[in-house]
C-alpha positions as CSV (number, residue, x, y, z in Angstrom):
1,X,-36.7,36.5,53.1
2,X,-39.5,34.0,53.5
3,X,-37.1,31.0,53.1
4,X,-39.0,29.8,50.1
5,X,-38.0,29.3,46.5
6,X,-38.4,32.1,44.1
7,X,-38.3,31.3,40.4
8,X,-37.1,34.0,37.9
9,X,-37.0,33.7,34.2
10,X,-33.3,34.0,33.2
11,X,-32.2,36.7,30.8
12,X,-29.5,36.2,28.1
13,X,-26.1,36.6,29.6
14,X,-27.0,35.4,33.1
15,X,-24.3,33.2,34.6
16,X,-24.7,30.2,37.0
17,X,-22.3,27.7,38.5
18,X,-23.4,24.1,37.8
19,X,-22.4,22.1,40.8
20,X,-23.2,18.8,39.3
21,X,-20.7,19.2,36.4
22,X,-18.5,21.6,38.3
23,X,-18.5,24.2,35.5
24,X,-19.5,27.7,34.7
25,X,-22.6,28.1,32.5
26,X,-24.3,31.0,30.8
27,X,-27.9,31.4,29.6
28,X,-27.9,32.0,25.8
29,X,-31.6,32.6,25.6
30,X,-32.7,29.1,25.3
31,X,-30.3,26.9,27.3
32,X,-27.5,26.9,29.8
33,X,-24.2,26.5,27.9
34,X,-20.5,27.0,28.5
35,X,-19.4,30.5,28.0
36,X,-17.4,31.2,24.8
37,X,-13.7,30.8,25.2
38,X,-11.1,33.1,23.6
39,X,-9.0,31.0,21.1
40,X,-7.3,33.7,19.0
41,X,-3.8,35.1,19.8
42,X,-3.5,33.2,23.0
43,X,-0.1,33.4,24.7
44,X,0.2,29.6,24.8
45,X,-1.6,26.4,25.5
46,X,-0.5,23.6,27.8
47,X,-2.4,20.3,27.7
48,X,-1.6,18.3,30.7
49,X,1.6,20.3,31.1
50,X,2.8,23.9,31.0
51,X,3.8,26.0,28.0
52,X,6.6,28.6,27.9
53,X,7.6,31.4,25.5
54,X,9.4,28.9,23.2
55,X,7.1,25.9,23.4
56,X,3.9,27.8,23.2
57,X,1.9,24.6,22.5
58,X,2.8,21.8,24.8
59,X,1.1,18.4,25.0
60,X,1.8,15.6,27.4
61,X,0.0,12.5,26.3
62,X,0.6,8.9,25.1
63,X,-0.3,10.0,21.5
64,X,-1.4,13.0,19.5
65,X,-4.0,12.7,16.8
66,X,-4.4,15.0,13.8
67,X,-7.1,13.7,11.5
68,X,-8.8,14.7,8.3
69,X,-12.2,16.4,7.8
70,X,-13.4,14.3,5.0
71,X,-10.4,14.4,2.6
72,X,-6.7,14.8,3.2
73,X,-4.7,16.4,6.0
74,X,-1.5,18.4,5.8
75,X,0.9,19.5,8.6
76,X,2.8,22.6,7.8
77,X,6.0,23.8,9.3
78,X,7.0,27.3,8.0
79,X,10.2,29.3,8.5
80,X,11.1,32.9,7.9
81,X,13.8,32.4,5.3
82,X,16.1,29.8,3.8
83,X,18.8,30.2,6.4
84,X,16.4,29.4,9.3
85,X,15.3,25.9,10.4
86,X,12.0,24.2,9.8
87,X,12.4,20.6,11.1
88,X,11.3,17.8,13.4
89,X,13.6,16.9,16.3
90,X,13.4,13.5,17.8
91,X,14.7,13.2,21.4
92,X,15.4,10.6,24.0
93,X,15.3,11.8,27.6
94,X,15.5,15.4,26.2
95,X,18.6,14.7,24.1
96,X,18.3,15.1,20.4
97,X,19.4,12.2,18.2
98,X,17.6,12.8,14.8
99,X,16.5,15.9,13.0
100,X,14.8,16.0,9.7
101,X,13.5,18.9,7.6
102,X,14.9,22.1,6.2
103,X,18.0,22.9,8.3
104,X,19.7,26.1,7.2
105,X,18.7,25.7,3.6
106,X,15.8,24.7,1.3
107,X,17.0,21.2,0.8
108,X,15.4,18.4,2.8
109,X,18.0,16.6,5.0
110,X,18.2,14.0,7.8
111,X,20.8,14.5,10.6
112,X,21.8,12.1,13.3
113,X,23.7,12.6,16.6
114,X,25.0,10.2,19.2
115,X,24.9,12.8,22.0
116,X,22.8,15.8,20.9
117,X,26.0,17.9,20.3
118,X,27.9,16.3,17.4
119,X,25.6,16.0,14.3
120,X,26.2,14.2,11.0
121,X,24.2,14.8,7.8
122,X,23.3,11.3,6.8
123,X,21.1,12.2,3.8
124,X,20.2,15.4,2.0
125,X,18.4,16.1,-1.3
126,X,19.1,18.9,-3.7
127,X,15.9,20.9,-4.1
128,X,16.7,21.7,-7.7
129,X,17.6,18.2,-9.0
130,X,16.4,15.8,-6.3
131,X,19.9,14.1,-6.3
132,X,20.8,12.6,-2.9
133,X,24.0,13.0,-1.0
134,X,25.4,12.8,2.5
135,X,27.4,10.3,4.6
136,X,24.9,7.5,3.9
137,X,25.7,7.7,0.1
138,X,28.8,6.8,-1.9
139,X,31.1,9.8,-2.2
140,X,32.9,8.4,-5.3
141,X,33.2,5.3,-7.5
142,X,36.0,4.0,-5.3
143,X,34.0,4.4,-2.0
144,X,33.2,0.9,-0.7
145,X,32.3,1.9,2.9
146,X,30.1,-0.7,4.4
147,X,26.5,0.4,4.9
148,X,26.5,3.2,2.4
149,X,23.9,3.6,-0.4
150,X,25.2,2.9,-3.9
151,X,24.8,5.7,-6.4
152,X,23.4,4.7,-9.7
153,X,26.3,6.3,-11.6
154,X,28.8,4.5,-9.4
155,X,27.3,1.0,-9.5
156,X,26.0,-1.4,-12.1
157,X,22.7,-2.9,-12.9
158,X,20.4,-3.8,-15.8
159,X,20.6,-0.3,-17.2
160,X,24.4,0.1,-17.5
161,X,26.0,-3.4,-17.1
162,X,26.2,-3.9,-20.9
163,X,27.2,-0.9,-23.0
164,X,30.3,0.9,-24.1
165,X,33.4,0.0,-22.0
166,X,35.5,3.0,-21.1
167,X,37.9,4.0,-18.4
168,X,40.0,7.0,-17.3
169,X,43.2,6.5,-15.4
170,X,42.2,2.9,-14.5
171,X,38.8,4.0,-13.1
172,X,35.8,2.6,-14.9
173,X,33.7,5.3,-16.5
174,X,31.5,3.1,-18.7
175,X,29.8,-0.3,-18.8
176,X,31.3,-3.6,-17.6
177,X,30.7,-5.6,-20.7
178,X,30.6,-4.5,-24.3
179,X,29.3,-6.7,-27.2
180,X,29.3,-6.0,-30.9
181,X,28.9,-7.6,-34.3
182,X,30.5,-6.5,-37.6
183,X,30.7,-8.2,-41.0
184,X,34.0,-9.8,-39.9
185,X,32.7,-11.4,-36.7
186,X,31.7,-10.8,-33.1
187,X,33.5,-9.3,-30.1
188,X,33.1,-9.2,-26.4
189,X,35.0,-6.6,-24.4
190,X,35.3,-6.6,-20.6
191,X,36.1,-3.7,-18.4
192,X,39.1,-5.4,-16.8
193,X,40.9,-5.4,-20.2
194,X,40.1,-8.7,-21.9
195,X,38.7,-8.7,-25.4
196,X,37.5,-11.8,-27.3
197,X,36.9,-11.8,-31.0
198,X,35.2,-14.7,-32.8
199,X,34.3,-15.5,-36.4
200,X,33.4,-18.4,-38.6
201,X,35.7,-18.2,-41.6
202,X,34.9,-19.5,-45.1
203,X,35.8,-23.0,-46.0
204,X,39.1,-23.5,-47.9
205,X,40.9,-26.3,-49.8
206,X,44.5,-27.5,-49.5
207,X,45.6,-27.7,-53.2
208,X,48.9,-26.0,-53.1
209,X,51.8,-28.5,-53.0
210,X,54.7,-28.0,-50.7
211,X,56.8,-31.1,-51.0
212,X,54.9,-33.9,-49.2
213,X,52.4,-31.4,-48.0
214,X,49.4,-29.7,-49.4
215,X,48.6,-26.1,-48.2
216,X,45.7,-23.8,-48.6
217,X,46.0,-20.2,-49.7
218,X,46.4,-17.7,-46.9
219,X,43.3,-15.9,-45.6
220,X,43.4,-12.6,-43.6
221,X,40.9,-12.2,-40.9
222,X,40.2,-8.5,-39.9
223,X,39.2,-8.5,-36.2
224,X,35.7,-7.2,-35.6
225,X,37.2,-4.8,-33.0
226,X,40.8,-3.7,-32.8
227,X,42.9,-4.7,-29.7
228,X,44.7,-2.1,-27.6
229,X,48.3,-1.3,-28.1
230,X,50.7,-3.6,-26.2
231,X,48.2,-6.5,-26.2
232,X,49.7,-10.0,-26.2
233,X,47.3,-11.8,-28.6
234,X,46.4,-15.4,-28.3
235,X,44.9,-17.1,-31.3
236,X,42.9,-20.4,-31.1
237,X,41.2,-22.4,-33.8
238,X,38.4,-24.9,-33.7
239,X,36.3,-26.8,-36.2
240,X,36.1,-30.0,-38.2
241,X,39.4,-31.0,-39.9
242,X,40.6,-34.3,-41.3
243,X,43.4,-36.4,-39.6
244,X,46.8,-35.1,-40.5
245,X,45.7,-31.5,-41.1
246,X,46.5,-28.4,-39.0
247,X,46.1,-24.7,-39.1
248,X,49.0,-22.2,-39.1
249,X,48.8,-18.5,-38.3
250,X,51.3,-15.8,-38.6
251,X,52.1,-13.4,-35.8
252,X,48.8,-11.6,-35.3
253,X,48.6,-7.8,-35.5
254,X,46.2,-5.6,-33.4
255,X,43.7,-5.5,-36.2
256,X,44.1,-8.8,-38.2
257,X,45.8,-12.1,-38.5
258,X,46.6,-14.4,-41.5
259,X,45.7,-18.1,-41.5
260,X,46.3,-21.1,-43.8
261,X,46.0,-24.9,-43.6
262,X,48.5,-27.7,-44.3
263,X,47.6,-31.3,-45.0
264,X,50.0,-34.3,-44.8
265,X,49.0,-37.3,-47.0
266,X,50.4,-40.7,-46.1
267,X,50.1,-44.2,-47.6
268,X,49.5,-47.3,-45.5
269,X,50.5,-50.8,-46.7
270,X,48.4,-53.7,-45.4
271,X,49.9,-57.3,-45.4
272,X,47.8,-60.4,-45.1
273,X,49.2,-63.7,-43.8
274,X,48.7,-66.7,-46.0
């Protein structure tokens, strides 16, 4: 050797160690580049940590970014069959506390645990109907457990507060308030059992003499809605009447009552002092 520099034109495939960047390079015919790395069917990848046969992709970092390539982005978790699990597990100090996904079925569910051993299904969705269930949802119309979500068919809102009032065995199965109008008046029915019927009856005259009294003919009012059997009816009357007149009603029935007026006429004598 003559201790001098000898320059050779590299051929494709020649390799050289780049001391400045501390990396292996390869001549591709026009530049020194990093040699191609095998990325298919790797046994595992560990980024800033090690991988194992279960966790074949392991990442230790403050955050993990999965971004789009100009449009949307979808993360897929696939399982072999309905009985397996495809889910995300959230841990604290390696103890699982929340799991969400497809756990042993094809219905999405959220499970929680205080210790990683005892698990409670807080919320699940029927994949066929989308109806929600679980410990976070009312189990029945009588369920008033604090913190649970109210089911639409067990609670009341603008869609079912007013409608047909029904009940079965003392349990409400319909609306809270029912209103209606018929040719004989109006009615309001409440779910707790009260019904109020109102009407404006035709005017009548008191022309039938009864001794010192004048009475009207009787008039039967058919209630706009019948009352339930065993109801103790209370009848009230209002309207403009002259002094000395009053309304009388017979014992009301469940479907009607009869009403008539009586009028007492009196004479007053006025004396004037001389």
